[in-house]
C-alpha positions as CSV (number, residue, x, y, z in Angstrom):
1,M,0.0,0.0,0.0
2,E,1.4,3.4,-1.0
3,Q,1.8,6.1,1.6
4,T,-0.9,8.3,0.2
5,Q,-3.4,5.4,0.2
6,Y,-2.4,4.5,3.7
7,N,-2.9,8.1,4.8
8,T,-6.4,8.2,3.2
9,L,-7.4,5.0,5.0
10,F,-5.9,6.2,8.3
11,S,-7.7,9.5,8.1
12,F,-11.1,7.9,7.3
13,I,-10.9,5.6,10.4
14,W,-9.6,8.4,12.6
15,N,-12.5,10.6,11.5
16,I,-15.0,7.9,12.4
17,A,-14.4,8.8,16.1
18,T,-15.0,12.5,15.6
19,D,-18.0,11.8,13.3
20,V,-19.8,9.1,15.2
21,L,-18.6,9.1,18.8
22,V,-18.3,12.8,19.6
23,F,-20.6,14.0,22.4
24,A,-21.6,10.4,23.2
25,F,-18.2,9.2,24.5
26,D,-15.3,10.7,26.3
27,K,-12.2,10.9,24.1
28,S,-10.5,8.4,26.4
29,E,-13.1,5.8,25.2
30,Y,-12.6,6.3,21.5
31,K,-9.9,3.7,21.2
32,K,-12.0,1.1,23.0
33,I,-14.6,1.4,20.2
34,I,-12.7,2.1,17.1
35,L,-9.9,-0.4,17.4
36,P,-12.1,-3.4,18.1
37,M,-14.5,-2.5,15.3
38,M,-11.6,-2.2,12.9
39,V,-10.3,-5.6,13.7
40,L,-13.8,-7.2,13.5
41,R,-14.5,-5.6,10.1
42,R,-11.2,-6.9,8.9
43,I,-12.2,-10.5,9.7
44,D,-15.8,-9.9,8.5
45,V,-14.9,-8.7,5.1
46,L,-13.0,-11.9,4.3
47,L,-15.9,-14.1,5.1
48,E,-18.5,-12.3,2.9
49,P,-17.7,-14.2,-0.3
50,T,-18.3,-17.6,1.3
51,K,-21.2,-16.6,3.7
52,E,-24.0,-18.5,1.9
53,A,-21.9,-21.6,1.4
54,V,-21.0,-21.7,5.1
55,I,-24.6,-21.4,6.2
56,K,-25.8,-24.1,3.9
57,M,-23.0,-26.5,4.9
58,K,-23.7,-25.7,8.6
59,E,-27.4,-26.7,8.1
60,Q,-26.3,-30.0,6.4
61,L,-23.8,-30.8,9.2
62,D,-26.3,-30.1,11.9
63,S,-29.0,-32.2,10.2
64,R,-26.5,-35.1,10.1
65,Q,-25.5,-34.4,13.7
66,I,-21.8,-34.1,12.8
67,G,-19.8,-32.8,15.8
68,N,-16.4,-31.6,14.7
69,Q,-17.4,-29.1,12.0
70,D,-14.4,-26.8,12.1
71,P,-12.3,-28.6,9.4
72,I,-15.2,-28.6,6.9
73,L,-16.3,-25.0,7.5
74,T,-12.8,-23.5,7.5
75,G,-12.2,-25.5,4.3
76,I,-15.0,-23.4,2.7
77,T,-13.8,-20.0,4.0
78,G,-10.2,-20.7,3.2
79,Y,-9.2,-19.2,6.6
80,P,-8.9,-20.9,10.0
81,F,-12.1,-19.2,11.1
82,Y,-15.8,-18.8,10.0
83,N,-19.1,-17.3,11.1
84,T,-22.3,-19.4,11.0
85,S,-24.8,-16.6,11.8
86,K,-27.1,-15.3,9.1
87,F,-25.6,-11.8,9.4
88,T,-22.6,-9.9,8.1
89,M,-21.7,-6.4,9.1
90,K,-23.2,-5.1,5.9
91,T,-26.5,-6.8,6.4
92,L,-26.6,-5.7,10.1
93,K,-26.7,-2.0,9.1
94,S,-30.1,-2.4,7.5
95,E,-31.7,-2.8,10.9
96,I,-32.8,0.6,12.2
97,D,-34.3,-0.4,15.6
98,P,-31.5,-0.1,18.2
99,L,-32.5,-3.0,20.4
100,R,-33.0,-5.4,17.5
101,L,-29.7,-4.3,16.0
102,K,-28.0,-5.1,19.3
103,M,-29.6,-8.5,19.4
104,N,-28.7,-9.2,15.8
105,F,-25.1,-8.0,16.5
106,L,-24.7,-10.3,19.5
107,E,-26.1,-13.2,17.4
108,Y,-23.5,-12.3,14.8
109,L,-20.7,-12.3,17.3
110,G,-21.8,-15.7,18.7
111,G,-21.7,-17.2,15.3
112,F,-17.9,-17.0,15.0
113,S,-15.6,-19.9,15.5
114,A,-13.8,-20.2,18.9
115,D,-10.6,-18.3,18.0
116,V,-12.5,-15.2,16.7
117,I,-14.7,-15.3,19.8
118,D,-11.5,-15.3,21.9
119,I,-10.4,-12.2,19.9
120,A,-13.7,-10.5,20.4
121,K,-13.5,-11.2,24.2
122,K,-10.0,-9.7,24.4
123,L,-11.2,-6.7,22.5
124,D,-14.2,-6.4,25.0
125,L,-16.6,-6.2,22.0
126,W,-19.7,-7.1,24.1
127,H,-19.1,-4.1,26.3
128,A,-18.5,-1.9,23.3
129,V,-21.9,-3.1,21.8
130,D,-23.6,-2.2,25.1
131,R,-22.2,1.3,25.1
132,L,-22.9,1.9,21.4
133,T,-26.5,0.8,21.9
134,E,-27.0,3.0,24.9
135,T,-25.8,6.0,22.9
136,E,-27.6,4.9,19.7
137,R,-24.4,4.9,17.7
138,L,-24.1,1.2,16.9
139,G,-25.8,1.5,13.5
140,S,-23.8,4.6,12.5
141,I,-20.4,3.0,13.3
142,I,-21.3,-0.2,11.4
143,E,-22.3,1.9,8.4
144,K,-18.9,3.7,8.6
145,F,-16.8,0.6,8.8
146,T,-18.7,-1.1,5.9
147,S,-18.3,1.9,3.6
148,D,-17.3,1.3,0.1
149,K,-14.7,4.0,0.4
150,I,-12.4,1.8,2.5
151,N,-10.9,-1.7,2.3
152,L,-9.7,-3.5,5.4
153,S,-9.3,-6.8,3.6
154,N,-5.9,-8.4,2.7
155,K,-7.2,-8.6,-0.8
156,P,-7.6,-5.6,-3.2
157,V,-11.0,-4.3,-4.4
158,M,-11.0,-4.5,-8.2
159,D,-13.4,-3.1,-10.8
160,E,-14.9,-5.1,-13.7
161,E,-11.8,-4.5,-15.8
162,G,-9.4,-5.8,-13.2
163,K,-8.2,-2.4,-12.1
164,V,-7.4,-1.9,-8.4
165,L,-9.9,0.5,-6.9
166,L,-8.8,0.0,-3.3
167,P,-5.4,-1.7,-2.4
168,A,-5.1,-4.6,0.0
169,L,-4.2,-4.0,3.6
170,D,-1.3,-6.3,4.4
171,N,-0.8,-7.6,7.9
172,H,2.1,-5.5,9.0
173,T,0.4,-2.3,7.6
174,M,-2.7,-3.3,9.6
175,G,-0.5,-3.6,12.7
176,T,1.1,-0.2,11.9
177,M,-2.3,1.4,11.6
178,F,-3.5,-0.2,14.8
179,E,-0.5,1.1,16.7
180,E,-0.6,4.6,15.2
181,L,-4.2,4.9,16.0
182,L,-3.5,3.8,19.6
183,R,-0.7,6.3,19.8
184,R,-2.8,9.1,18.4
185,F,-5.7,8.3,20.7
186,N,-3.4,8.3,23.7
187,E,-1.7,11.5,22.8
188,E,-5.1,13.2,22.6
189,N,-5.6,12.2,26.2
190,N,-2.0,12.7,27.5
191,V,-1.5,9.0,28.0
192,T,2.1,7.9,27.4
193,E,2.0,4.1,27.1
194,A,1.3,4.1,23.4
195,G,4.1,2.4,21.6
196,E,5.5,0.5,24.6
197,H,5.1,-2.7,22.6
198,F,5.4,-1.2,19.1
199,T,8.5,-1.1,17.0
200,P,8.4,1.1,13.8
201,R,8.4,-0.8,10.6
202,D,11.8,0.6,9.5
203,Y,13.3,-0.6,12.8
204,V,11.7,-4.0,12.5
205,K,13.3,-4.5,9.1
206,L,16.7,-3.8,10.6
207,L,16.1,-6.3,13.3
208,A,15.1,-8.9,10.8
209,D,18.2,-8.2,8.7
210,L,20.5,-8.3,11.7
211,A,19.1,-11.7,12.6
212,V,19.1,-13.3,9.2
213,V,21.5,-11.7,6.7
214,P,24.7,-12.7,8.5
215,I,23.8,-16.4,8.2
216,A,21.8,-16.2,5.0
217,N,24.2,-18.5,3.1
218,Q,23.6,-21.2,5.7
219,L,19.8,-21.3,5.1
220,C,18.6,-24.7,4.0
221,D,15.5,-26.5,2.9
222,T,14.1,-26.9,6.4
223,T,11.7,-25.3,8.9
224,Y,12.9,-22.4,11.0
225,R,11.2,-21.2,14.2
226,I,11.0,-17.5,15.1
227,Y,10.0,-16.4,18.6
228,D,9.1,-13.0,20.1
229,G,8.3,-12.9,23.8
230,A,6.9,-9.4,23.6
231,C,5.2,-9.6,20.2
232,G,2.7,-6.8,20.2
233,T,0.7,-7.0,17.0
234,G,3.2,-9.5,15.5
235,G,5.1,-7.1,13.2
236,I,8.5,-8.4,14.1
237,L,7.5,-12.0,13.6
238,T,5.9,-11.4,10.2
239,I,8.6,-9.2,8.8
240,A,11.3,-11.7,9.9
241,Q,9.3,-14.5,8.4
242,E,9.1,-12.7,5.1
243,R,12.9,-11.9,5.2
244,I,13.9,-15.5,5.8
245,K,11.7,-16.8,3.0
246,Q,13.1,-14.1,0.6
247,L,16.8,-14.8,1.5
248,A,16.3,-18.5,1.3
249,S,14.5,-18.2,-2.1
250,E,17.3,-16.1,-3.5
251,R,19.7,-18.9,-2.7
252,G,17.4,-21.6,-4.2
253,K,16.2,-22.9,-0.9
254,D,12.7,-23.7,0.2
255,A,12.5,-22.7,3.8
256,S,9.3,-23.0,5.9
257,I,8.8,-20.7,8.8
258,L,6.8,-21.2,12.1
259,I,6.3,-18.2,14.3
260,Y,5.7,-18.1,18.0
261,G,5.1,-15.3,20.4
262,Q,3.5,-14.0,23.6
263,E,1.6,-10.8,24.4
264,Q,-0.1,-9.6,27.6
265,A,-2.1,-6.6,26.4
266,P,-5.5,-8.0,25.4
267,D,-6.3,-5.6,22.5
268,T,-2.8,-6.0,21.0
269,Y,-2.9,-9.7,21.4
270,A,-6.3,-9.9,19.7
271,T,-5.0,-7.8,16.8
272,C,-1.9,-10.0,16.4
273,K,-4.0,-13.2,16.5
274,A,-6.5,-11.9,14.0
275,D,-3.8,-10.8,11.5
276,L,-1.9,-14.1,11.7
277,M,-5.1,-16.1,11.1
278,I,-6.0,-13.8,8.2
279,S,-2.5,-14.1,6.7
280,G,-3.0,-17.8,6.1
281,E,0.4,-18.5,7.6
282,I,-1.3,-20.2,10.6
283,Q,-3.9,-22.8,9.6
284,S,-4.5,-23.7,13.2
285,F,-3.8,-21.5,16.2
286,Q,-3.0,-24.4,18.4
287,Y,-0.1,-26.9,18.4
288,Y,1.1,-29.6,20.7
289,A,4.4,-29.4,22.7
290,G,5.5,-31.2,25.8
291,G,2.3,-33.3,25.8
292,E,0.0,-30.3,26.0
293,Q,-1.9,-28.1,23.7
294,R,-0.4,-24.6,23.2
295,Q,-1.1,-21.5,21.1
296,Y,1.4,-20.2,18.6
297,I,0.7,-16.7,20.1
298,A,0.2,-17.2,23.8
299,Y,-1.7,-14.7,26.0
300,G,-0.3,-13.5,29.3
301,S,3.0,-12.3,30.8
302,T,6.0,-14.0,29.4
303,L,7.8,-13.5,32.7
304,S,5.4,-15.2,35.0
305,Q,3.1,-17.2,32.6
306,D,5.5,-18.7,30.0
307,G,3.3,-19.9,27.2
308,H,6.2,-21.7,25.5
309,A,8.0,-23.3,28.4
310,G,11.0,-25.4,27.5
311,E,10.9,-24.7,23.8
312,T,13.9,-23.5,21.7
313,Y,14.1,-21.5,18.5
314,D,16.3,-20.6,15.6
315,F,15.6,-16.8,15.9
316,C,14.5,-14.8,19.0
317,I,13.8,-11.2,18.0
318,S,12.2,-8.9,20.5
319,N,11.6,-5.3,21.6
320,P,10.7,-5.8,25.2
321,P,9.4,-2.9,27.4
322,F,12.1,-0.8,29.1
323,G,11.8,0.7,32.5
324,T,8.7,-1.2,33.3
325,P,8.3,-2.7,36.8
326,W,7.7,-6.5,37.1
327,K,6.1,-6.4,40.5
328,E,2.8,-7.7,39.0
329,D,4.6,-10.9,37.9
330,L,5.7,-11.4,41.5
331,K,2.1,-11.0,42.6
332,K,1.1,-13.7,40.1
333,R,3.5,-16.0,41.8
334,G,2.1,-15.1,45.2
335,L,5.3,-13.1,46.2
336,T,6.0,-9.6,47.5
337,E,8.8,-7.3,46.4
338,K,10.8,-8.4,49.4
339,E,10.5,-12.0,48.3
340,K,12.0,-11.4,44.9
341,S,14.7,-14.0,45.5
342,K,12.0,-16.7,45.7
343,F,10.9,-16.1,42.1
344,S,12.1,-19.5,41.1
345,D,12.3,-20.0,37.4
346,S,15.1,-21.9,35.5
347,R,15.1,-19.1,32.9
348,F,16.3,-16.6,35.4
349,I,18.3,-18.7,37.8
350,V,21.0,-21.0,36.4
351,T,23.5,-23.3,38.0
352,D,27.2,-22.9,37.2
353,K,29.8,-25.7,36.8
354,D,30.5,-25.7,40.5
355,G,26.9,-26.1,41.4
356,Q,26.4,-22.5,42.5
357,E,23.1,-20.8,41.6
358,I,23.5,-17.6,39.5
359,S,20.5,-15.2,39.6
360,F,19.7,-13.0,36.6
361,L,16.8,-11.3,38.4
362,P,17.1,-7.5,37.9
363,D,15.8,-4.7,40.0
364,I,12.0,-4.6,40.4
365,G,11.8,-1.4,38.5
366,D,12.9,-2.7,35.1
367,C,12.1,-6.0,33.5
368,Q,13.9,-5.7,30.1
369,M,16.9,-7.9,31.1
370,M,14.5,-10.7,32.1
371,F,13.3,-10.8,28.5
372,L,17.0,-11.2,27.4
373,A,17.4,-14.0,29.9
374,N,14.2,-15.6,28.7
375,N,15.5,-15.6,25.1
376,L,18.8,-17.0,26.3
377,S,16.9,-20.0,27.7
378,R,15.5,-20.6,24.2
379,M,18.9,-21.3,22.6
380,Q,19.3,-24.6,20.8
381,D,22.7,-26.2,20.3
382,D,22.0,-29.0,17.9
383,T,21.5,-27.2,14.6
384,P,24.0,-25.6,12.1
385,I,22.9,-22.0,12.8
386,G,22.2,-22.5,16.5
387,T,20.1,-19.6,17.8
388,R,20.4,-15.9,17.0
389,I,19.0,-13.4,19.5
390,V,18.3,-9.8,18.3
391,E,16.8,-7.7,21.1
392,V,16.2,-4.0,21.6
393,H,17.1,-2.3,24.9
394,N,17.6,1.1,26.3
395,G,21.0,2.2,27.7
396,S,20.5,1.0,31.2
397,S,20.9,-2.6,30.1
398,L,24.6,-1.9,29.4
399,F,25.6,-0.9,32.9
400,T,22.7,-1.0,35.4
401,G,23.3,-3.3,38.4
402,D,26.4,-3.6,40.6
403,A,28.8,-6.5,40.4
404,G,26.9,-9.6,41.7
405,S,23.5,-8.2,40.8
406,G,21.1,-10.0,38.4
407,A,21.7,-7.6,35.5
408,S,25.5,-7.8,35.9
409,N,25.4,-11.6,36.3
410,L,23.5,-11.8,33.0
411,R,26.0,-9.7,31.1
412,Q,28.8,-11.8,32.7
413,Y,27.2,-15.0,31.7
414,I,26.6,-13.9,28.1
415,I,30.1,-12.5,27.6
416,E,32.0,-15.2,29.4
417,H,30.2,-17.9,27.4
418,D,31.2,-16.0,24.3
419,L,27.6,-15.4,23.2
420,L,27.7,-11.7,22.6
421,E,28.4,-10.9,18.9
422,A,27.7,-7.2,18.8
423,I,25.8,-4.3,20.3
424,I,24.6,-1.5,18.0
425,A,23.8,2.0,19.4
426,M,20.8,3.5,17.4
427,P,19.8,7.1,17.0
428,E,17.7,9.0,19.4
429,K,14.0,9.8,18.5
430,D,13.7,6.6,16.4
431,F,10.6,5.5,18.3
432,Y,7.1,7.0,18.4
433,N,6.8,7.5,22.2
434,T,10.3,8.2,23.5
435,G,13.2,10.3,22.5
436,I,15.8,8.1,24.2
437,G,18.5,6.2,22.2
438,T,18.2,2.4,21.9
439,Y,20.7,-0.4,21.7
440,I,20.4,-3.6,19.7
441,W,22.0,-6.7,21.3
442,I,23.0,-9.5,19.0
443,V,23.6,-12.8,20.8
444,T,24.4,-16.1,19.2
445,N,25.9,-19.5,20.1
446,R,27.3,-19.9,16.6
447,K,30.0,-17.2,16.4
448,E,32.1,-17.1,13.3
449,E,35.7,-18.2,13.9
450,R,37.0,-14.6,13.4
451,R,34.5,-13.3,16.1
452,K,35.3,-15.9,18.8
453,G,36.4,-14.3,22.0
454,K,35.5,-10.8,20.8
455,V,32.6,-8.3,20.9
456,Q,31.9,-5.7,18.3
457,L,30.4,-2.3,19.3
458,I,28.8,-0.3,16.5
459,D,28.0,3.4,16.8
460,A,25.0,3.9,14.4
461,T,23.7,7.0,16.3
462,K,24.2,9.2,13.2
463,I,23.0,6.6,10.7
464,S,19.4,7.7,10.0
465,T,17.2,9.5,7.6
466,P,15.1,12.5,8.8
467,L,11.4,12.4,8.5
468,R,9.6,15.2,6.7
469,K,7.1,15.3,9.5
470,N,7.5,14.0,13.1
471,L,5.4,11.0,14.2
472,G,5.1,11.6,17.9
473,E,8.6,11.6,19.2
474,K,9.9,9.9,16.1
475,N,11.8,12.3,13.8
476,C,14.0,9.9,11.8
477,E,13.9,6.5,10.3
478,T,16.3,3.7,9.4
479,S,15.9,3.7,5.6
480,E,17.0,0.8,3.3
481,E,20.3,2.6,2.6
482,D,20.8,3.1,6.4
483,R,20.2,-0.6,7.0
484,K,22.8,-1.5,4.4
485,V,25.4,0.7,6.0
486,I,24.7,-0.8,9.5
487,L,24.8,-4.4,8.1
488,K,28.0,-3.7,6.3
489,L,29.6,-2.5,9.5
490,L,28.5,-5.7,11.2
491,T,29.4,-8.1,8.5
492,D,32.7,-6.5,7.6
493,F,33.9,-6.8,11.2
494,N,36.6,-4.2,10.9
495,E,37.9,-1.5,13.2
496,T,36.6,1.9,11.9
497,E,35.4,5.1,13.4
498,Q,32.0,3.6,13.9
499,S,33.0,0.0,14.7
500,K,35.2,-1.1,17.6
501,I,36.2,-4.6,18.4
502,F,37.3,-5.8,21.8
503,P,38.2,-9.0,23.6
504,N,35.5,-10.3,25.9
505,E,37.6,-9.4,29.0
506,E,37.5,-5.7,28.1
507,F,34.1,-5.4,29.7
508,G,34.7,-7.3,32.9
509,Y,36.1,-6.0,36.2
510,W,36.8,-7.0,39.7
511,K,34.9,-5.2,42.4
512,V,37.5,-4.9,45.1
513,T,36.6,-3.6,48.6
514,V,39.7,-1.8,49.9
515,E,39.9,-1.8,53.6
516,R,41.9,0.3,56.1
517,P,42.6,-0.6,59.7
518,L,40.6,1.2,62.4
519,R,43.0,3.5,64.3
520,L,41.8,5.0,67.6
521,R,43.3,7.4,70.1
522,V,41.9,7.4,73.7
523,V,40.8,10.6,75.3
524,P,40.8,9.6,78.9
525,D,39.4,12.8,80.4
526,T,36.1,12.5,78.4
527,D,33.1,13.1,80.6
528,I,30.9,10.0,80.3
529,S,28.4,11.0,83.0
530,M,25.9,12.5,80.6
531,S,26.0,9.5,78.2
532,E,22.7,8.0,77.2
533,T,24.2,4.8,75.9
534,L,25.4,3.7,79.3
535,K,23.2,2.8,82.2
536,A,24.0,4.2,85.7
537,D,25.7,1.0,86.9
538,E,27.6,0.7,83.7
539,K,28.9,4.3,84.0
540,A,30.1,3.5,87.5
541,K,31.9,0.3,86.3
542,C,33.5,2.2,83.4
543,H,34.6,5.1,85.6
544,A,36.2,2.7,88.1
545,A,38.0,0.8,85.3
546,M,39.4,4.0,83.8
547,Q,40.7,5.0,87.2
548,R,42.6,1.6,87.4
549,V,44.4,2.0,84.0
550,P,48.1,2.4,84.7
551,L,49.4,5.9,83.8
552,G,51.9,4.5,81.3
553,T,49.3,2.8,79.2
554,P,49.7,4.2,75.6
555,L,46.6,6.3,74.6
556,D,47.3,5.7,70.8
557,D,46.9,1.9,71.2
558,W,43.3,0.8,72.0
559,N,44.4,-2.8,72.1
560,Q,46.5,-2.2,75.2
561,Y,44.2,0.3,76.7
562,A,41.3,-2.2,76.4
563,K,43.3,-4.9,78.2
564,A,44.1,-2.4,81.0
565,L,40.4,-1.6,81.4
566,N,39.6,-5.3,81.9
567,L,35.9,-4.8,81.1
568,P,33.5,-7.2,79.4
569,K,33.9,-6.9,75.6
570,T,30.3,-5.5,75.1
571,L,30.7,-2.8,77.8
572,A,34.3,-2.0,76.6
573,K,32.9,-1.4,73.1
574,K,30.2,1.0,74.4
575,L,32.8,2.9,76.3
576,R,35.2,3.0,73.3
577,A,32.6,4.9,71.3
578,L,32.6,7.6,74.0
579,I,36.3,8.0,74.8
580,T,38.1,7.5,71.5
581,V,38.6,9.5,68.3
582,R,40.0,8.4,64.9
583,D,43.7,9.1,64.5
584,E,45.7,8.0,61.4
585,N,48.8,7.9,63.5
586,A,47.4,5.6,66.2
587,V,48.0,1.8,66.3
588,A,45.5,-0.3,64.3
589,V,42.8,-1.9,66.3
590,E,43.2,-5.7,66.1
591,G,40.7,-7.4,63.7
592,E,38.7,-4.2,62.8
593,T,38.5,-2.0,59.8
594,D,37.5,1.6,59.5
595,R,34.1,1.7,57.7
596,E,34.5,5.5,57.0
597,L,37.8,4.8,55.1
598,R,36.4,1.8,53.2
599,D,36.5,2.3,49.4
600,V,35.4,0.2,46.4
601,E,37.6,0.0,43.3
602,Q,36.7,-1.4,39.9
603,V,39.8,-3.1,38.6
604,P,39.6,-4.1,34.9
605,L,40.1,-7.8,34.2
606,R,42.7,-6.8,31.7
607,Y,44.7,-4.7,34.2
608,E,48.3,-5.8,33.9
609,G,49.3,-7.8,36.9
610,G,45.7,-8.1,38.2
611,I,44.4,-6.8,41.6
612,D,47.7,-7.1,43.4
613,A,49.4,-4.9,40.8
614,F,46.6,-2.4,40.9
615,M,46.9,-2.2,44.7
616,Q,50.7,-1.6,44.4
617,R,50.4,1.1,41.8
618,E,47.1,2.8,42.5
619,V,46.3,2.4,46.2
620,L,49.3,1.7,48.5
621,P,51.3,4.8,47.5
622,Y,48.5,6.8,49.0
623,A,47.3,4.5,51.7
624,P,50.2,2.1,52.8
625,D,48.1,0.2,55.3
626,A,45.3,-0.6,52.8
627,F,44.4,-4.2,52.0
628,Y,41.6,-6.3,50.5
629,V,40.2,-9.7,51.2
630,P,40.4,-11.9,48.1
631,D,37.3,-13.9,49.1
632,D,35.2,-10.7,49.0
633,V,36.1,-9.9,45.4
634,V,33.2,-10.0,43.0
635,V,33.3,-10.0,39.2
636,G,31.0,-7.6,37.3
637,Y,30.5,-6.7,33.7
638,E,29.3,-3.4,32.1
639,L,29.6,-1.7,28.7
640,S,30.1,1.9,27.9
641,F,29.7,3.3,24.4
642,T,30.7,6.8,25.7
643,K,34.1,5.4,26.8
644,Y,34.9,4.2,23.3
645,F,33.0,6.6,21.0
646,Y,33.0,9.9,22.8
647,K,34.4,12.8,20.8
648,P,35.3,15.9,22.8
649,V,34.3,19.2,21.3
650,Q,37.3,20.9,19.7
651,L,38.0,24.1,21.6
652,R,38.4,27.3,19.5
653,P,41.9,28.7,19.2
654,I,42.7,31.4,21.8
655,T,43.6,33.8,18.9
656,D,40.1,33.5,17.5
657,I,38.5,34.1,20.9
658,A,40.8,37.2,21.4
659,A,39.9,38.6,18.0
660,D,36.2,38.3,18.8
661,I,36.6,40.1,22.1
662,R,38.5,42.9,20.5
663,G,35.7,43.2,17.9
664,I,33.1,43.5,20.6
665,E,35.2,46.1,22.4
666,Q,35.4,48.2,19.3
667,R,31.7,48.0,18.7
668,L,30.9,48.9,22.3
669,Q,33.3,51.9,22.1
670,G,31.6,53.1,19.0
671,A,28.2,52.8,20.6
672,L,29.5,54.7,23.7
673,D,30.9,57.5,21.5
674,D,27.5,57.9,19.8
675,I,25.7,58.1,23.1
676,L,28.0,60.7,24.5
677,S,27.8,62.9,21.4
678,L,24.0,63.3,21.7
C-alpha cells in the first residue's frame, strides 16, 4: 500500500471517532470502540464471499449431527475461522431499531468460531456493543466501517476491468495502523503508554536483517522457528518470516517458517492473533508441545506465565518494554517485592559448573533484562545455525546493576560464554513515544571463527534519515540505505570510526573492597556522666575501670588500653565509642577495619598484573596500610559506548577568541561615543 493510500485510509478511520462518537463518548473511550470494530471488520470482510456456502453447509452438518465441523467450515472459507450466523456487518446495518440491532449483532458475534470469539473477548466487544447501543451509535459505526470507500481486507478491491480500486491492507500495515491509532488516541488524552510494545516498521526490518542476513548463506530446505516474547501486534514476527523466505528463495532454498510469540495486552494480542489467522500462515492457532496443547501466540505475561515453556528456536527477536516494573509478575506467583529472590524459574536462575546458583533477576523497577534471559533460555545447540537473538534495549541494560546483581550476572554469563556478537547504538528519537536512544543486542551460540572471544560495538547513532514530519517523538527512520550501512559495519567486522572490536575481557572488572585498619586514640578525660548509651551502673563500672588504668598505658593503642580496662567486651565497646577518636597515627585496632575509610575499586580484568598490581600502583602509594580480602572480590560486567566513541568538542583557538573580544570592544566603544555625542 502506497503512503498516500495509507494516509487516506488512516484519516477515514480516525475521523469515524469524531463523526460518530463525539458528544456520546469521552475521548478516552474512543480507542475502546474504534480499534475493536476495525479488527472485527477486517475479519468480517474476508468471510463475505463464502457466507452463503458456510450457512448451507452448517445446516447440512447439523442435520446429520456431525460434531467436529471446524475442518469442513474452514475449508469453505479458506481461513482458520468462520461465522455461521445469518448476518454480516453489511446486512446488520439495514436494521434501524437499536435493540433489534443489538440482538442481531450479538447473534452475529456468537456465530464466529472459537478463535474469533476469543479475539472478540480480548477486545471487549460485548461491552462496546452495550455502550454503542445505549448512545444509539451502533448503526452509525457499522455503516462507517462497511463503507465502500475503505478496504480493510488483505485482498484488493477490483473493478470489472481488473483495475485496483482499493489496495489490499497487508498484515504489517494493519499492525502499523492499529499502533498509530493507539498512539494518536493516547496523545489526545495525554497518555504515554502508546508504543511500549510497538517497533516502527523501518526498525523492524533492521532487526530482521541483523538476525538473518549474517547467516543467509547457511539457510537450508528446512523449517525455521521464530520467537518474540513481547510480540505486540506481531510485526517483528511477520517481517522476519518474510525476510527468511526471501533470502532462502534467492539462494534456491525452500524454507518453511513457524512463528511463536506471547503478548499480555489484550487488545494488542487480539489484533496479532487476528492478523496471523488472516494471513493464512497459521492454519490452526494451536499446536502440541510437551504433551500439552499450546497456542502459537500465547496470551499473558512471558515472565510469570510462560506460554512456550522449555521450547527452543532458531531466531529470537524482541523489543521488550524498558523501565517497566515487574512487580505484577511477582504477585502472580504469590510473592511480594521483598521476596524477589523466591521467584524460582530456570530461565532466570541457572547453576554454574560448581553447582552454585546464579541469579539473573534484575531490580524490580525494570524487566527488560528478564526478556533477554528468557531468550537466552530458548537457545538450541543441535543445529547448524544454533540460535540468533536480536533484542532492543535502552542504555541501562549496558551498565545498570552492581557486580553480583542479576543484570551484571546476565551480562557476565553472556560474555564469558562467548555469546555476545555485537551491540549497536541506534539514533535517538527513532521510536514513536520516546526520545531516548536504543541499543540492539546480537547474541548467538554460533559465532564465526573470526569473532570468537570478541565483541563488536557499532555506533549507528548518526545513521538515519530525517522524516519530513515527526510522528510523535519519532523524527527519523532507518531507511533501506541506512540498513545496508549498518549491516556492512556488522558483517565487515573491521575497526573503523563507527566500529570497535574488543576481547571479551574488556568489559569485565573485579569489584574490590579496599579496607583500612581502624586506628583510635583514647581521650581519657572524656566526661561519660551524661552519656545516654550507658546505664547508671555501667557508668560506675567504666569510671572505676578507667581509674585503674596504669598511667603509662599508651593512649594511641586501643588494644593495650582495652586490656588495661579489663571490662567485658560488650561494655568496653560501648565505652570505646565515647572516649576515642580516629587518629591515622594511632595503632591499628586488632581485627577491625574503618568503615569510614572503606573504598570500592573497579579493577579491569585486563589490568596488567591483576588486583595485586593495581593495589601496588594505584592504592598503596596513597594508603600504605590498605588491604583487600580476596574472598570478598566480586566479578562484574558493564559496557560503555561513551568510553569508546566519545568525541570531545574541539575548543576554539585562543587567537580567534581574542579577536572576537577585540571586535566586541570596538563596537561597544563606537556605541558609547554615539551616546556621549548626543
